[in-house]
MIMILO-66793 format. One record per residue: residue in one letter; chain; z, x, y of N, C-alpha, C in turn. Coordinates in steps of 0.02 Angstrom, whole numbers, plus 50000, padded with zeros to 5 digits. Each point is the difference from the previous one (the first is absolute). Last residue first. Layout:
N
<rokol rest="A" kette="A" n_c3="Z" n_c1="X" n_c2="Y" ca_c3="Z" ca_c1="X" ca_c2="Y" c_c3="Z" c_c1="X" c_c2="Y"/>
...
END
This chain:
79
<rokol rest="X" kette="A" n_c3="49998" n_c1="50262" n_c2="48825" ca_c3="50036" ca_c1="50002" ca_c2="50063" c_c3="49960" c_c1="50033" c_c2="50054"/>
<rokol rest="X" kette="A" n_c3="49949" n_c1="49975" n_c2="49758" ca_c3="49990" ca_c1="49937" ca_c2="50036" c_c3="50032" c_c1="50000" c_c2="50069"/>
<rokol rest="X" kette="A" n_c3="50016" n_c1="50186" n_c2="49842" ca_c3="49928" ca_c1="49989" ca_c2="50012" c_c3="49987" c_c1="49935" c_c2="50039"/>
<rokol rest="X" kette="A" n_c3="50237" n_c1="50108" n_c2="50042" ca_c3="49961" ca_c1="49998" ca_c2="49938" c_c3="49928" c_c1="49983" c_c2="50018"/>
<rokol rest="X" kette="A" n_c3="50263" n_c1="50080" n_c2="50115" ca_c3="49928" ca_c1="49986" ca_c2="50005" c_c3="49967" c_c1="49999" c_c2="49931"/>
<rokol rest="X" kette="A" n_c3="50259" n_c1="49935" n_c2="50060" ca_c3="49961" ca_c1="50052" ca_c2="49967" c_c3="49925" c_c1="49983" c_c2="50006"/>
<rokol rest="X" kette="A" n_c3="50152" n_c1="49894" n_c2="50189" ca_c3="50008" ca_c1="50009" ca_c2="49928" c_c3="49955" c_c1="50056" c_c2="49975"/>
<rokol rest="X" kette="A" n_c3="49990" n_c1="49810" n_c2="50216" ca_c3="50016" ca_c1="50067" ca_c2="49979" c_c3="50004" c_c1="50005" c_c2="49925"/>
<rokol rest="X" kette="A" n_c3="49902" n_c1="49844" n_c2="50227" ca_c3="50013" ca_c1="50001" ca_c2="49928" c_c3="50014" c_c1="50072" c_c2="49981"/>
<rokol rest="X" kette="A" n_c3="50060" n_c1="49921" n_c2="50247" ca_c3="49941" ca_c1="50014" ca_c2="49960" c_c3="50020" c_c1="50002" c_c2="49927"/>
<rokol rest="X" kette="A" n_c3="50089" n_c1="49916" n_c2="50273" ca_c3="50011" ca_c1="50021" ca_c2="49931" c_c3="49934" c_c1="50014" c_c2="49965"/>
<rokol rest="X" kette="A" n_c3="50098" n_c1="50008" n_c2="50263" ca_c3="49947" ca_c1="49972" ca_c2="49959" c_c3="50005" c_c1="50028" c_c2="49930"/>
<rokol rest="X" kette="A" n_c3="50221" n_c1="49966" n_c2="50148" ca_c3="49944" ca_c1="50046" ca_c2="49992" c_c3="49945" c_c1="49966" c_c2="49960"/>
<rokol rest="X" kette="A" n_c3="50247" n_c1="49955" n_c2="50148" ca_c3="49946" ca_c1="49968" ca_c2="49962" c_c3="49941" c_c1="50048" c_c2="49998"/>
<rokol rest="X" kette="A" n_c3="50284" n_c1="50035" n_c2="50034" ca_c3="49932" ca_c1="50010" ca_c2="50023" c_c3="49951" c_c1="49964" c_c2="49954"/>
<rokol rest="X" kette="A" n_c3="50283" n_c1="50021" n_c2="50079" ca_c3="49951" ca_c1="49973" ca_c2="49953" c_c3="49930" c_c1="50007" c_c2="50030"/>
<rokol rest="X" kette="A" n_c3="50240" n_c1="50148" n_c2="50034" ca_c3="49951" ca_c1="49955" ca_c2="50032" c_c3="49950" c_c1="49979" c_c2="49946"/>
<rokol rest="X" kette="A" n_c3="50180" n_c1="50166" n_c2="49970" ca_c3="50029" ca_c1="49934" ca_c2="50012" c_c3="49955" c_c1="49953" c_c2="50040"/>
<rokol rest="X" kette="A" n_c3="49922" n_c1="50216" n_c2="49921" ca_c3="50050" ca_c1="50007" ca_c2="50053" c_c3="50028" c_c1="49932" c_c2="50022"/>
<rokol rest="X" kette="A" n_c3="49815" n_c1="49945" n_c2="49853" ca_c3="50008" ca_c1="50070" ca_c2="50017" c_c3="50047" c_c1="50005" c_c2="50060"/>
<rokol rest="X" kette="A" n_c3="49879" n_c1="49817" n_c2="49803" ca_c3="50055" ca_c1="50012" ca_c2="50046" c_c3="50007" c_c1="50075" c_c2="50010"/>
<rokol rest="X" kette="A" n_c3="49788" n_c1="49816" n_c2="49931" ca_c3="50042" ca_c1="50056" ca_c2="49981" c_c3="50053" c_c1="50011" c_c2="50053"/>
<rokol rest="X" kette="A" n_c3="49785" n_c1="49822" n_c2="49903" ca_c3="50058" ca_c1="50009" ca_c2="50044" c_c3="50041" c_c1="50059" c_c2="49973"/>
<rokol rest="X" kette="A" n_c3="49730" n_c1="49914" n_c2="49980" ca_c3="50056" ca_c1="50033" ca_c2="49968" c_c3="50055" c_c1="50009" c_c2="50051"/>
<rokol rest="X" kette="A" n_c3="49767" n_c1="49833" n_c2="49950" ca_c3="50039" ca_c1="50039" ca_c2="50048" c_c3="50059" c_c1="50029" c_c2="49962"/>
<rokol rest="X" kette="A" n_c3="49741" n_c1="49854" n_c2="49965" ca_c3="50061" ca_c1="50030" ca_c2="49975" c_c3="50034" c_c1="50041" c_c2="50056"/>
<rokol rest="X" kette="A" n_c3="49786" n_c1="49884" n_c2="50017" ca_c3="50034" ca_c1="49959" ca_c2="49950" c_c3="50064" c_c1="50030" c_c2="49974"/>
<rokol rest="X" kette="A" n_c3="49816" n_c1="50058" n_c2="50174" ca_c3="50010" ca_c1="50041" ca_c2="49940" c_c3="50035" c_c1="49961" c_c2="49944"/>
<rokol rest="X" kette="A" n_c3="49946" n_c1="49890" n_c2="50210" ca_c3="49941" ca_c1="50040" ca_c2="49983" c_c3="50009" c_c1="50040" c_c2="49935"/>
<rokol rest="X" kette="A" n_c3="50177" n_c1="49855" n_c2="50085" ca_c3="49938" ca_c1="49962" ca_c2="49998" c_c3="49943" c_c1="50042" c_c2="49973"/>
<rokol rest="X" kette="A" n_c3="50214" n_c1="50100" n_c2="50029" ca_c3="50004" ca_c1="49947" ca_c2="49950" c_c3="49935" c_c1="49961" c_c2="49994"/>
<rokol rest="X" kette="A" n_c3="50021" n_c1="50167" n_c2="50168" ca_c3="49999" ca_c1="50030" ca_c2="49933" c_c3="50003" c_c1="49947" c_c2="49945"/>
<rokol rest="X" kette="A" n_c3="50015" n_c1="49928" n_c2="50227" ca_c3="49935" ca_c1="50032" ca_c2="49987" c_c3="49996" c_c1="50028" c_c2="49929"/>
<rokol rest="X" kette="A" n_c3="50208" n_c1="49913" n_c2="50079" ca_c3="49950" ca_c1="49947" ca_c2="49988" c_c3="49933" c_c1="50030" c_c2="49980"/>
<rokol rest="X" kette="A" n_c3="50165" n_c1="50153" n_c2="50064" ca_c3="50019" ca_c1="49967" ca_c2="49938" c_c3="49950" c_c1="49945" c_c2="49981"/>
<rokol rest="X" kette="A" n_c3="49980" n_c1="50105" n_c2="50209" ca_c3="49980" ca_c1="50045" ca_c2="49947" c_c3="50014" c_c1="49969" c_c2="49932"/>
<rokol rest="X" kette="A" n_c3="50077" n_c1="49883" n_c2="50187" ca_c3="49926" ca_c1="49998" ca_c2="49998" c_c3="49973" c_c1="50045" c_c2="49945"/>
<rokol rest="X" kette="A" n_c3="50235" n_c1="50000" n_c2="50046" ca_c3="49978" ca_c1="49937" ca_c2="49968" c_c3="49924" c_c1="49996" c_c2="49994"/>
<rokol rest="X" kette="A" n_c3="50167" n_c1="50218" n_c2="50001" ca_c3="49950" ca_c1="49968" ca_c2="50043" c_c3="49971" c_c1="49939" c_c2="49964"/>
<rokol rest="X" kette="A" n_c3="50247" n_c1="50125" n_c2="49979" ca_c3="49939" ca_c1="49982" ca_c2="49962" c_c3="49954" c_c1="49961" c_c2="50045"/>
<rokol rest="X" kette="A" n_c3="50223" n_c1="50073" n_c2="50067" ca_c3="49954" ca_c1="50057" ca_c2="49997" c_c3="49937" c_c1="49986" c_c2="49958"/>
<rokol rest="X" kette="A" n_c3="50183" n_c1="49838" n_c2="50032" ca_c3="49968" ca_c1="50016" ca_c2="50063" c_c3="49948" c_c1="50055" c_c2="49995"/>
<rokol rest="X" kette="A" n_c3="50058" n_c1="49830" n_c2="49792" ca_c3="50033" ca_c1="50054" ca_c2="50037" c_c3="49959" c_c1="50021" c_c2="50061"/>
<rokol rest="X" kette="A" n_c3="49994" n_c1="49749" n_c2="49905" ca_c3="49965" ca_c1="50063" ca_c2="49988" c_c3="50035" c_c1="50055" c_c2="50040"/>
<rokol rest="X" kette="A" n_c3="50039" n_c1="49747" n_c2="49973" ca_c3="50049" ca_c1="50052" ca_c2="49985" c_c3="49967" c_c1="50066" c_c2="49982"/>
<rokol rest="X" kette="A" n_c3="49826" n_c1="49816" n_c2="49984" ca_c3="50067" ca_c1="49988" ca_c2="50028" c_c3="50045" c_c1="50057" c_c2="49977"/>
<rokol rest="X" kette="A" n_c3="49715" n_c1="49945" n_c2="50032" ca_c3="50055" ca_c1="50033" ca_c2="49966" c_c3="50065" c_c1="49985" c_c2="50036"/>
<rokol rest="X" kette="A" n_c3="49742" n_c1="49884" n_c2="49971" ca_c3="50056" ca_c1="50010" ca_c2="50045" c_c3="50058" c_c1="50030" c_c2="49960"/>
<rokol rest="X" kette="A" n_c3="49714" n_c1="49929" n_c2="49990" ca_c3="50056" ca_c1="50036" ca_c2="49971" c_c3="50054" c_c1="50011" c_c2="50052"/>
<rokol rest="X" kette="A" n_c3="49787" n_c1="49898" n_c2="50048" ca_c3="50038" ca_c1="49955" ca_c2="49957" c_c3="50062" c_c1="50034" c_c2="49970"/>
<rokol rest="X" kette="A" n_c3="49835" n_c1="50114" n_c2="50135" ca_c3="50038" ca_c1="49955" ca_c2="50043" c_c3="50042" c_c1="49951" c_c2="49959"/>
<rokol rest="X" kette="A" n_c3="49851" n_c1="50151" n_c2="49892" ca_c3="50057" ca_c1="50036" ca_c2="50029" c_c3="50042" c_c1="49955" c_c2="50043"/>
<rokol rest="X" kette="A" n_c3="49800" n_c1="49913" n_c2="49910" ca_c3="50049" ca_c1="50010" ca_c2="49947" c_c3="50062" c_c1="50035" c_c2="50028"/>
<rokol rest="X" kette="A" n_c3="49819" n_c1="49972" n_c2="50146" ca_c3="50029" ca_c1="49935" ca_c2="49983" c_c3="50054" c_c1="50007" c_c2="49946"/>
<rokol rest="X" kette="A" n_c3="49877" n_c1="50192" n_c2="50062" ca_c3="50044" ca_c1="49979" ca_c2="50055" c_c3="50033" c_c1="49933" c_c2="49984"/>
<rokol rest="X" kette="A" n_c3="49838" n_c1="50081" n_c2="49849" ca_c3="50061" ca_c1="50042" ca_c2="49997" c_c3="50049" c_c1="49979" c_c2="50055"/>
<rokol rest="X" kette="A" n_c3="49789" n_c1="49894" n_c2="50000" ca_c3="50039" ca_c1="49980" ca_c2="49943" c_c3="50065" c_c1="50039" c_c2="49995"/>
<rokol rest="X" kette="A" n_c3="49845" n_c1="50062" n_c2="50167" ca_c3="50028" ca_c1="49934" ca_c2="50014" c_c3="50045" c_c1="49976" c_c2="49944"/>
<rokol rest="X" kette="A" n_c3="49880" n_c1="50200" n_c2="49969" ca_c3="50054" ca_c1="50010" ca_c2="50049" c_c3="50033" c_c1="49933" c_c2="50017"/>
<rokol rest="X" kette="A" n_c3="49812" n_c1="49990" n_c2="49861" ca_c3="50054" ca_c1="50035" ca_c2="49965" c_c3="50059" c_c1="50009" c_c2="50047"/>
<rokol rest="X" kette="A" n_c3="49802" n_c1="49909" n_c2="50089" ca_c3="50036" ca_c1="49952" ca_c2="49959" c_c3="50057" c_c1="50032" c_c2="49961"/>
<rokol rest="X" kette="A" n_c3="49862" n_c1="50142" n_c2="50135" ca_c3="50031" ca_c1="49948" ca_c2="50041" c_c3="50042" c_c1="49952" c_c2="49958"/>
<rokol rest="X" kette="A" n_c3="49871" n_c1="50164" n_c2="49888" ca_c3="50055" ca_c1="50031" ca_c2="50037" c_c3="50037" c_c1="49948" c_c2="50041"/>
<rokol rest="X" kette="A" n_c3="49803" n_c1="49931" n_c2="49891" ca_c3="50054" ca_c1="50014" ca_c2="49952" c_c3="50061" c_c1="50028" c_c2="50035"/>
<rokol rest="X" kette="A" n_c3="49806" n_c1="49968" n_c2="50129" ca_c3="50032" ca_c1="49936" ca_c2="49982" c_c3="50057" c_c1="50010" c_c2="49951"/>
<rokol rest="X" kette="A" n_c3="49870" n_c1="50188" n_c2="50058" ca_c3="50037" ca_c1="49977" ca_c2="50058" c_c3="50037" c_c1="49934" c_c2="49985"/>
<rokol rest="X" kette="A" n_c3="49856" n_c1="50086" n_c2="49834" ca_c3="50057" ca_c1="50045" ca_c2="50011" c_c3="50044" c_c1="49978" c_c2="50058"/>
<rokol rest="X" kette="A" n_c3="49795" n_c1="49882" n_c2="49951" ca_c3="50052" ca_c1="49989" ca_c2="49950" c_c3="50061" c_c1="50044" c_c2="50013"/>
<rokol rest="X" kette="A" n_c3="49797" n_c1="49897" n_c2="50143" ca_c3="50037" ca_c1="50063" ca_c2="50003" c_c3="50062" c_c1="49993" c_c2="49955"/>
<rokol rest="X" kette="A" n_c3="49850" n_c1="49817" n_c2="50039" ca_c3="49971" ca_c1="50048" ca_c2="49953" c_c3="50037" c_c1="50067" c_c2="50001"/>
<rokol rest="X" kette="A" n_c3="50039" n_c1="49808" n_c2="50147" ca_c3="50033" ca_c1="49994" ca_c2="49935" c_c3="49974" c_c1="50049" c_c2="49949"/>
<rokol rest="X" kette="A" n_c3="49938" n_c1="50071" n_c2="50239" ca_c3="50033" ca_c1="49937" ca_c2="49983" c_c3="50034" c_c1="50001" c_c2="49933"/>
<rokol rest="X" kette="A" n_c3="49853" n_c1="50157" n_c2="50140" ca_c3="50001" ca_c1="49996" ca_c2="49927" c_c3="50035" c_c1="49937" c_c2="49976"/>
<rokol rest="X" kette="A" n_c3="49871" n_c1="50118" n_c2="50227" ca_c3="50042" ca_c1="49943" ca_c2="49979" c_c3="49996" c_c1="49995" c_c2="49924"/>
<rokol rest="X" kette="A" n_c3="49878" n_c1="50155" n_c2="50158" ca_c3="50066" ca_c1="50021" ca_c2="49978" c_c3="50046" c_c1="49941" c_c2="49982"/>
<rokol rest="X" kette="A" n_c3="49791" n_c1="49919" n_c2="50135" ca_c3="50012" ca_c1="50068" ca_c2="49975" c_c3="50074" c_c1="50012" c_c2="49982"/>
<rokol rest="X" kette="A" n_c3="49845" n_c1="49772" n_c2="49995" ca_c3="50058" ca_c1="50026" ca_c2="50036" c_c3="50015" c_c1="50070" c_c2="49972"/>
<rokol rest="X" kette="A" n_c3="49768" n_c1="49840" n_c2="50015" ca_c3="50041" ca_c1="50045" ca_c2="49959" c_c3="50057" c_c1="50027" c_c2="50043"/>
<rokol rest="X" kette="A" n_c3="49815" n_c1="49779" n_c2="49998" ca_c3="50041" ca_c1="50044" ca_c2="50040" c_c3="50046" c_c1="50040" c_c2="49953"/>
END
């Protein structure tokens, strides 16, 4: 008997997406921030720290903002 459109464990892309999202959700649930300013989105902060590994805090008009950071400096052949 052949079951049509059943890929099961052989659908690598679907399985990877499921387990990756599950892992990110578990890690995000373990992070808890205390004394975080009201204008900084906690979910955005968690997402950037888990997926990108870096965040940049800056102050503008007496408010603190969290931005996704990036490597900077003088460009060279390795950058």
